[in-house]
Every structure is written in C-alpha cells, then in structure tokens.
C-alpha positions as CSV (number, residue, x, y, z in Angstrom):
1,X,-148.5,24.7,-42.1
2,X,-149.2,21.0,-41.8
3,X,-149.9,19.7,-38.3
4,X,-148.5,16.3,-37.3
5,X,-151.3,14.2,-35.8
6,X,-149.9,12.4,-32.8
7,X,-151.7,9.1,-32.4
8,X,-151.3,6.4,-29.9
9,X,-149.6,4.2,-32.5
10,X,-147.1,6.8,-33.4
11,X,-146.2,7.3,-29.7
12,X,-145.8,3.6,-29.2
13,X,-143.6,3.3,-32.3
14,X,-141.3,6.1,-31.3
15,X,-141.1,4.8,-27.8
16,X,-140.1,1.4,-29.0
17,X,-137.5,2.8,-31.3
18,X,-136.0,4.8,-28.5
19,X,-135.9,1.7,-26.3
20,X,-134.2,-0.2,-29.1
21,X,-131.6,2.5,-29.5
22,X,-131.0,2.6,-25.7
23,X,-130.7,-1.2,-25.6
24,X,-128.1,-1.2,-28.5
25,X,-126.0,1.5,-26.7
26,X,-126.2,-0.5,-23.5
27,X,-125.1,-3.7,-25.3
28,X,-122.2,-1.8,-26.9
29,X,-121.0,-0.6,-23.6
30,X,-121.4,-4.0,-22.0
31,X,-119.4,-5.5,-24.9
32,X,-116.7,-2.9,-24.5
33,X,-116.4,-3.7,-20.8
34,X,-116.2,-7.5,-21.4
35,X,-113.7,-7.3,-24.3
36,X,-111.7,-4.3,-23.1
37,X,-112.0,-2.8,-26.6
38,X,-114.1,0.1,-27.8
39,X,-113.9,-1.1,-31.4
40,X,-115.2,-4.6,-31.7
41,X,-116.5,-4.5,-35.2
42,X,-115.6,-2.2,-38.2
43,X,-119.0,-0.5,-37.9
44,X,-118.1,0.7,-34.4
45,X,-115.5,3.1,-35.9
46,X,-114.5,2.4,-39.5
47,X,-111.5,4.7,-39.4
48,X,-110.2,3.3,-36.2
49,X,-110.8,-0.3,-37.5
50,X,-108.8,0.4,-40.6
51,X,-105.9,1.9,-38.6
52,X,-106.0,-1.2,-36.3
53,X,-105.6,-3.5,-39.3
54,X,-102.6,-1.5,-40.6
55,X,-101.1,-1.4,-37.1
56,X,-101.5,-5.2,-36.6
57,X,-99.9,-5.8,-40.0
58,X,-97.0,-3.7,-39.1
59,X,-96.6,-5.5,-35.8
60,X,-96.7,-8.9,-37.5
61,X,-94.0,-7.8,-39.9
62,X,-91.8,-6.4,-37.2
63,X,-92.2,-9.6,-35.1
64,X,-91.2,-11.7,-38.2
65,X,-88.0,-9.6,-38.6
66,X,-87.3,-10.1,-34.9
67,X,-87.8,-13.9,-35.4
68,X,-85.4,-13.8,-38.3
69,X,-82.7,-12.2,-36.2
70,X,-83.3,-14.6,-33.3
71,X,-83.0,-17.6,-35.6
72,X,-79.7,-16.4,-37.0
73,X,-78.1,-15.8,-33.5
74,X,-77.0,-19.5,-32.9
75,X,-75.2,-19.6,-36.2
76,X,-73.4,-16.4,-35.7
77,X,-72.4,-17.3,-32.1
78,X,-71.0,-20.7,-33.2
79,X,-69.3,-19.2,-36.2
80,X,-67.4,-16.8,-34.0
81,X,-66.6,-19.7,-31.6
82,X,-65.3,-21.9,-34.4
83,X,-63.1,-19.1,-35.8
84,X,-61.7,-18.3,-32.4
85,X,-60.8,-21.9,-32.0
86,X,-59.0,-21.9,-35.4
87,X,-57.1,-18.7,-34.5
88,X,-55.9,-20.5,-31.3
89,X,-54.8,-23.4,-33.5
90,X,-52.9,-21.0,-35.8
91,X,-51.1,-19.4,-32.8
92,X,-50.1,-22.9,-31.5
93,X,-48.8,-23.9,-34.9
94,X,-46.8,-20.6,-35.0
95,X,-45.2,-21.6,-31.7
96,X,-44.4,-25.1,-32.9
97,X,-43.0,-23.8,-36.2
98,X,-40.7,-21.4,-34.4
99,X,-39.5,-24.3,-32.2
100,X,-38.9,-26.5,-35.2
101,X,-37.1,-23.9,-37.2
102,X,-34.5,-22.9,-34.5
103,X,-32.1,-25.7,-35.6
104,X,-31.7,-27.3,-32.1
105,X,-34.2,-30.1,-32.3
106,X,-33.5,-33.7,-33.2
107,X,-35.5,-35.4,-36.0
108,X,-37.4,-37.3,-33.4
109,X,-38.4,-34.1,-31.7
110,X,-39.4,-32.6,-35.1
111,X,-41.5,-35.7,-35.7
112,X,-43.3,-35.2,-32.4
113,X,-44.0,-31.6,-33.3
114,X,-45.3,-32.7,-36.7
115,X,-47.7,-35.1,-34.9
116,X,-49.1,-32.3,-32.9
117,X,-49.6,-30.1,-36.0
118,X,-51.3,-33.0,-37.7
119,X,-53.7,-33.1,-34.7
120,X,-54.3,-29.4,-35.0
121,X,-55.0,-29.9,-38.8
122,X,-57.6,-32.4,-37.9
123,X,-59.1,-30.0,-35.4
124,X,-59.2,-27.2,-38.0
125,X,-61.0,-29.5,-40.5
126,X,-63.5,-30.3,-37.8
127,X,-64.2,-26.6,-37.2
128,X,-64.5,-26.0,-40.9
129,X,-67.2,-28.7,-41.0
130,X,-69.0,-27.5,-37.9
131,X,-72.8,-27.8,-37.8
132,X,-75.4,-25.8,-36.1
133,X,-79.0,-27.1,-36.0
134,X,-78.1,-29.7,-38.6
135,X,-76.6,-27.2,-41.1
136,X,-73.0,-26.7,-42.0
137,X,-72.2,-23.0,-41.2
138,X,-69.2,-22.6,-43.5
139,X,-70.7,-24.0,-46.7
140,X,-72.4,-20.9,-48.0
141,X,-75.9,-21.8,-49.1
142,X,-74.9,-25.4,-49.5
143,X,-75.6,-26.2,-45.9
144,X,-76.6,-29.9,-46.0
145,X,-73.2,-31.4,-47.0
146,X,-69.7,-31.0,-45.5
147,X,-68.1,-28.0,-47.0
148,X,-64.5,-29.3,-46.7
149,X,-63.5,-32.7,-48.1
150,X,-60.2,-34.2,-47.0
151,X,-57.9,-36.4,-49.2
152,X,-56.0,-38.9,-47.1
153,X,-52.9,-41.1,-47.6
154,X,-52.6,-44.8,-46.7
155,X,-52.0,-43.9,-43.1
156,X,-55.2,-41.9,-42.9
157,X,-53.4,-38.6,-42.7
158,X,-54.7,-35.5,-44.5
159,X,-52.8,-34.7,-47.7
160,X,-55.2,-32.1,-49.2
161,X,-58.5,-30.3,-48.4
162,X,-61.0,-29.2,-51.0
163,X,-63.8,-26.8,-50.5
164,X,-67.1,-28.3,-51.6
165,X,-69.3,-25.4,-50.5
166,X,-70.1,-22.2,-52.4
167,X,-69.4,-18.5,-51.9
168,X,-73.1,-17.5,-51.7
169,X,-74.2,-15.4,-48.8
170,X,-77.1,-16.4,-46.5
171,X,-79.2,-13.3,-45.9
172,X,-82.1,-12.5,-43.6
173,X,-84.7,-9.7,-43.9
174,X,-84.5,-7.3,-41.0
175,X,-86.7,-4.5,-42.4
176,X,-88.6,-3.6,-45.6
177,X,-86.1,-3.9,-48.5
178,X,-83.2,-4.6,-46.0
179,X,-81.2,-7.8,-45.9
180,X,-78.2,-8.7,-43.7
181,X,-75.6,-11.4,-44.5
182,X,-75.4,-13.8,-41.5
183,X,-72.8,-16.4,-42.7
184,X,-69.1,-16.6,-43.4
185,X,-68.2,-18.8,-46.3
186,X,-65.4,-21.4,-45.7
187,X,-63.6,-20.4,-48.9
188,X,-63.3,-16.8,-47.7
189,X,-62.4,-17.6,-44.1
190,X,-60.1,-20.6,-44.6
191,X,-58.7,-20.5,-48.2
192,X,-58.6,-17.0,-49.6
193,X,-55.2,-15.2,-49.1
194,X,-53.7,-18.4,-47.6
195,X,-55.1,-22.0,-47.6
196,X,-55.1,-22.8,-43.9
197,X,-55.1,-26.5,-44.4
198,X,-52.3,-26.5,-47.0
199,X,-50.2,-24.3,-44.8
200,X,-50.6,-26.8,-41.9
201,X,-49.9,-29.7,-44.2
202,X,-46.7,-28.1,-45.6
203,X,-45.4,-27.3,-42.1
204,X,-46.1,-30.9,-40.9
205,X,-44.3,-32.3,-44.0
206,X,-41.4,-29.8,-43.6
207,X,-40.9,-31.0,-40.0
208,X,-41.0,-34.6,-41.0
209,X,-38.4,-33.9,-43.7
210,X,-36.2,-31.9,-41.4
211,X,-36.5,-29.0,-43.8
212,X,-36.0,-26.2,-41.3
213,X,-35.2,-23.6,-43.9
214,X,-38.7,-23.9,-45.4
215,X,-40.2,-23.6,-41.9
216,X,-38.8,-20.0,-41.8
217,X,-40.9,-19.2,-44.9
218,X,-44.0,-20.7,-43.3
219,X,-44.0,-18.1,-40.5
220,X,-44.9,-15.3,-42.9
221,X,-47.7,-17.5,-44.3
222,X,-49.0,-18.1,-40.8
223,X,-49.1,-14.4,-40.1
224,X,-51.2,-13.8,-43.2
225,X,-53.3,-16.8,-42.3
226,X,-54.0,-15.4,-38.8
227,X,-55.0,-12.0,-40.2
228,X,-57.3,-13.7,-42.7
229,X,-59.2,-15.7,-40.1
230,X,-59.3,-12.7,-37.7
231,X,-60.8,-10.6,-40.5
232,X,-63.5,-13.3,-40.9
233,X,-64.2,-13.2,-37.2
234,X,-64.4,-9.4,-37.2
235,X,-67.0,-9.5,-40.1
236,X,-69.2,-11.9,-38.1
237,X,-68.7,-9.8,-34.9
238,X,-69.8,-6.6,-36.8
239,X,-72.9,-8.5,-38.0
240,X,-73.7,-9.5,-34.5
241,X,-73.4,-5.9,-33.3
242,X,-75.6,-4.7,-36.1
243,X,-78.3,-7.3,-35.4
244,X,-78.1,-6.4,-31.7
245,X,-78.8,-2.8,-32.4
246,X,-81.6,-3.8,-34.9
247,X,-83.2,-6.0,-32.2
248,X,-83.4,-3.1,-29.8
249,X,-84.9,-0.8,-32.5
250,X,-87.4,-3.4,-33.6
251,X,-88.5,-4.1,-30.1
252,X,-89.0,-0.4,-29.4
253,X,-90.9,-0.1,-32.7
254,X,-93.2,-3.0,-31.8
255,X,-93.9,-1.4,-28.4
256,X,-94.8,1.9,-30.0
257,X,-97.1,0.2,-32.5
258,X,-98.8,-1.7,-29.7
259,X,-99.3,1.5,-27.7
260,X,-100.8,3.2,-30.8
261,X,-103.0,0.2,-31.4
262,X,-104.2,0.3,-27.8
263,X,-105.0,4.0,-28.1
264,X,-107.1,3.3,-31.2
265,X,-109.2,0.3,-30.1
266,X,-108.8,-0.3,-26.3
267,X,-111.6,1.0,-24.1
268,X,-110.9,3.2,-21.0
269,X,-112.1,1.0,-18.2
270,X,-113.1,3.8,-15.8
271,X,-114.8,5.8,-18.5
272,X,-116.6,2.8,-19.8
273,X,-118.0,1.9,-16.4
274,X,-119.2,5.5,-15.9
275,X,-120.8,5.5,-19.3
276,X,-122.4,2.1,-18.6
277,X,-123.9,3.3,-15.3
278,X,-125.2,6.5,-17.0
279,X,-126.7,4.4,-19.9
280,X,-128.3,2.0,-17.5
281,X,-130.0,4.9,-15.7
282,X,-131.1,6.4,-19.0
283,X,-132.5,3.0,-20.0
284,X,-134.4,2.7,-16.8
285,X,-135.8,6.2,-17.2
286,X,-136.8,5.3,-20.8
287,X,-138.6,2.1,-19.5
288,X,-140.5,4.1,-16.9
289,X,-141.5,6.7,-19.6
290,X,-142.6,3.9,-21.9
291,X,-144.7,2.3,-19.2
292,X,-146.7,5.4,-18.9
293,X,-147.1,5.9,-22.7
294,X,-148.0,2.3,-23.5
295,X,-150.7,1.7,-20.9
296,X,-153.6,-0.4,-22.0
297,X,-156.9,1.4,-21.8
298,X,-160.5,0.1,-21.6
299,X,-160.9,0.9,-25.3
300,X,-157.9,-1.4,-26.1
301,X,-159.7,-4.3,-24.4
302,X,-163.1,-3.4,-26.0
303,X,-161.4,-3.2,-29.4
C-alpha cells in the first residue's frame, strides 16, 4: 500500500487551497448580501439561472400585453362617449320629427325644427370624425384622415356624407395567439342598416318642404338607426369589460411570476447573515490554522 509522503510544501499548498475556497465562499455570501440575490451569475446555480431567464421573459411579455390594453383604453372610452352622444342626438331628432309630423305646426315652425336638426347633423358628423391621440377612431385602420366626408350646397349645408375609412379591425395582442378588436368602424356604426347622416338630411329636407307624411315614415328609420348605434356601443362596452377582466388576470399572473422569480434567485436576508457570520468564523479559524502550519523555521532562512 503506497504511503503519501506529507511534505511542508504539500501542507502549504493544501492550506492555501483551503483558504482560497473559504475566501470564495465568503465573497459569494457578501455578494448575496449586497445584491439581495443568491444567484448572481449562471455558475452560481445553472438551473435556477435558466428558470430566471424564462420567468423574466414571461414577465416582459405579460407587461407588454398589459401596455397594449392600457394604450387601447382611451380610444375605447372616447368611442363609447361619441356613440352615446350620437344616440342622444338620434333621440332628440325623434322628438323633433314627432313634433313636425303632428300637423299642427306652421311652415315657419317646421323650418325652425329643420334648423335644429341641421345642427344635430353637424354634431353627428363631428362625432364621426372624432380623434383620439391624433387618430380618427371610426376610420378602421385608416386613422390619419377624416373617415366621413361631407358634400355641401351653396349655403354650406350638408347634402350627403361619404365614408372614406375602411372596415378593417384594429386588434391588439392580449396573450399568446390571442387578439382583441378595439375599434368600431364608422361604416358599421353609422351607415349599415340605416345611414345616420342621410336619415337626418331627409328629415331636415322633409320639414323644409312641409312633407309631414314622409316624416311619419322617418320615425321607423330612426328606431332602426337608434338600435344600430346602440349595438355598436354595446360591442365596444363588451370589449371594455373583456379587457378589464384580462387586465386583472394579467396583473395577477405578473405578480405570481415575480414571486416565483424571487423564490428562485432572491437571497433570504436572515439566512444569508447567519451563513456569512459562520463563514467568517470558519475563515478566521482557517487563518489561525494556516499561521501554525506555515511558520518560517531557521532552516527556511538558512536555505
């Protein structure tokens, strides 16, 4: 059986190696305490480091989905507000049309009603061309130009309104492979079953012509028109509700991911302090032992 010959050089080498190992461990604990993390480099714990990369990627994606929803909120809010304003205008036109159709008004009174409806028509056009953050909300994906273009007579009154936008949906990503439509196109909201602008124009013109019989027919058109705009408002409201629920879910998911990330890489402060104190004591003991092993002798000086 071979016998290991223990020399002074071997003892010195092993003592120094031990001191280096103790020093590295001491530095690791000091770094954990200063950074608050037990995994500061991939070599500290390769598996934990890989999990941390995956978790950070998932958090970043979830935060982007949350940002997408937040960015869409103003457009949805203002779309609902614009549609509610239009519904109020339709209801006022209904009241005025009933007044004009009852056969008791003079032509001058009918002309005054027509003037008010003309003002409501201008207001509806303004709502149809509403902008949010510099973009037209009812133009589909054509957001940089007015979606509704008015044709006017010599007196500047609207005689027709043409939709210049498109019927494309604006979608945002809210999860992997999940998109949500966040716009309501002007063609669908204002000119699908009934053309809002043309109905208003016809009522105005009927009033000015004293055509009370035609006004009776317009009331059914107004009912359909109101249902049409209310349906558009309901679609936007449903989208708002869905995004609100998604926001809560994503925020909860981000919180869970952050907690998992913390469990993987964050250091336990109390435990780290205890370990650091123990390692400091161990290092001091190793130094004391090394001082006895590596003592210069007379032979060292003579050599």
